[in-house]
C-alpha positions in Angstrom: 5.2 6.0 8.9 6.5 9.2 7.1 9.9 7.4 7.2 8.4 4.5 5.3 6.7 6.7 3.0 10.0 8.6 2.2 11.9 5.3 1.7 8.9 4.3 -0.7 9.3 7.4 -2.7 13.0 7.0 -3.0 12.7 3.5 -4.0 10.0 4.6 -6.8 12.0 7.3 -8.0 15.1 5.0 -8.5 13.3 1.8 -9.3 10.0 2.8 -10.8 10.7 5.9 -13.1 8.2 4.6 -15.6 5.3 4.9 -13.1 6.6 8.1 -11.2 6.6 9.9 -14.6 3.0 9.0 -15.6 0.4 11.7 -15.4 -1.3 11.6 -12.1 -4.6 10.0 -13.3 -2.8 7.1 -15.0 -0.5 6.8 -11.9 -3.7 6.3 -9.7 -5.2 4.0 -12.2 -1.9 1.9 -12.3 -2.2 1.7 -8.4 -5.8 0.8 -8.7 -4.8 -2.1 -11.0 -2.2 -3.2 -8.2 -5.1 -3.3 -5.7 -7.4 -5.2 -7.9 -4.5 -7.9 -8.4 -3.9 -8.1 -4.6 -7.6 -8.7 -4.1 -7.1 -11.9 -6.2 -3.9 -12.8 -4.6 -5.6 -12.5 -1.2 -8.5 -15.0 -2.2 -6.1 -17.4 -3.7 -3.8 -17.4 -0.9 -6.6 -18.2 1.5 -8.3 -20.8 -0.7 -5.0 -22.4 -1.1 -3.8 -22.0 2.8 -0.7 -20.2 1.4 0.4 -18.2 4.3 3.6 -17.0 2.6 1.7 -15.8 -0.4 -0.7 -14.2 2.0 2.0 -12.3 3.9 3.8 -11.2 0.7 0.4 -9.9 -0.7 -0.4 -8.0 2.4 3.2 -6.6 2.3 2.7 -5.5 -1.4 -0.8 -3.9 -0.3 0.9 -1.9 2.4 3.8 -0.9 -0.4 1.0 0.5 -2.7 -0.7 2.1 0.2 2.5 4.0 0.8 2.8 4.8 -2.9 -0.6 6.1 -3.2 -0.2 8.3 -0.1 2.9 9.7 -1.8 1.0 10.5 -4.8 -1.9 12.2 -3.0 0.6 14.0 -0.7 -1.2 12.2 2.3 0.7 12.0 5.6 -0.6 8.5 6.8 1.3 8.8 10.1 -0.2 11.9 11.0 -3.9 10.8 10.2 -3.4 7.2 11.8 -1.6 8.2 14.9 -2.8 11.8 15.7 -3.8 10.9 19.3 -0.5 8.9 19.9 2.2 9.7 17.4 4.6 7.2 19.0 2.8 4.1 18.4 4.4 1.4 16.6 2.7 -0.3 13.4 1.8 -3.2 15.7 0.3 -1.0 18.3 -1.5 1.1 15.7 -2.7 -2.2 13.9 -4.0 -3.7 17.2 -5.9 -0.5 17.9 -7.4 -0.5 14.3 -8.2 -4.2 14.4 -10.5 -3.2 17.3 -12.0 -0.2 15.7 -12.6 -1.9 12.4 -14.0 -5.0 14.0 -11.5 -7.3 12.7 -12.5 -10.8 13.6 -11.5 -14.5 13.1 -13.2 -14.4 9.4 -10.6 -15.7 7.1 -12.1 -13.5 4.5 -12.3 -10.3 6.5 -9.2 -8.7 4.8 -10.6 -9.6 1.3 -14.0 -8.1 2.3 -12.3 -4.8 3.3 -9.7 -4.8 0.6 -12.3 -5.6 -2.2 -14.6 -2.8 -0.9 -12.2 -0.1 -0.7 -10.2 -1.0 -3.8 -13.4 -1.0 -5.6 -14.3 2.3 -4.4 -10.8 3.5 -5.5 -11.3 2.1 -9.0 -14.7 3.9 -9.2 -13.1 7.1 -8.6 -10.5 6.5 -11.3 -12.9 5.5 -13.6 -15.3 8.7 -12.7 -12.2 10.9 -13.1 -12.0 9.7 -16.6 -15.8 10.7 -17.5 -15.1 13.9 -15.3 -18.1 13.0 -13.2 -19.2 15.1 -10.4 -17.3 13.5 -7.7 -14.6 14.7 -5.0 -11.6 12.7 -6.5 -8.9 13.7 -4.3 -10.9 13.6 -1.1 -12.4 10.1 -2.2 -9.1 8.6 -3.1 -7.6 10.0 0.1 -10.3 8.3 2.2 -10.1 5.1 0.2 -6.3 4.9 0.9 -6.8 5.5 4.5 -9.4 2.6 4.8 -7.0 0.1 2.6 -3.7 1.1 4.9 -6.1 0.8 8.0 -7.2 -2.7 7.0 -3.7 -3.9 5.8 -2.5 -2.7 9.4 -5.0 -4.4 11.3 -4.8 -7.7 9.5 -1.1 -7.5 9.9 -1.3 -7.0 13.7 -3.9 -9.8 14.1 -1.4 -12.0 12.3 1.7 -10.8 14.2 3.6 -9.7 11.1 6.1 -6.9 11.6 5.0 -5.0 8.6 8.1 -2.4 8.6 10.6 -5.4 8.5 8.4 -7.1 5.9 8.5 -3.9 4.0 12.1 -3.5 4.0 13.0 -7.2 2.9 10.2 -6.9 -0.1 11.5 -3.6 -1.3 15.0 -5.0 -1.2 14.0 -8.2 -3.2 12.3 -5.9 -5.8 15.3 -3.6 -5.9 17.6 -6.6 -6.5 15.9 -7.6 -9.8 17.1 -4.4 -11.4 20.0 -4.7 -13.5 21.1 -1.2 -12.3 20.7 -2.1 -8.6 24.4 -2.0 -7.8 24.8 1.4 -9.4 21.7 2.7 -7.7 22.9 1.6 -4.3 26.4 3.0 -4.9 24.9 6.3 -5.6 26.4 6.3 -9.1 25.1 9.2 -11.2 25.2 7.3 -14.5 28.4 9.0 -15.8 30.0 7.1 -18.8 
């Protein structure tokens, strides 16, 4: 998992500098907005029976969980696989599906995602008001809950998240006008 977090960090630094340079509170709000968007996308995908959109949204949600973990300096692999660090994402997801009570309810992921992304949004809002809350630990727990739900759902659907991650990231990178330079390691010399 840490390898994926590292890949996400390098991707964000190269392709999303506008977000990486934001102050921490703004960056977390940006991620919370992504999560809100994905909550709606999950609902639309389920309502429309659109499995392709559902899988893309699940992959995007995983990507944002990695980005949030990097923002919070959260080592997801260590937290999720402490008892068995050699587990694959699929094995981990299957174990989490059992622990979290993932069932055949087509709205299960939406319920989980809505609950935890809403809590993350509350923490971002409370940060603006300097409310008496434990922001970092709360955000940390919300992200852990979100990624756990995503992994459980992916496993239940037989989705290889690592492969889906690589494919999705590559598609995002290819949209950049500077992609060929970035991939070549060009330093921007004129």
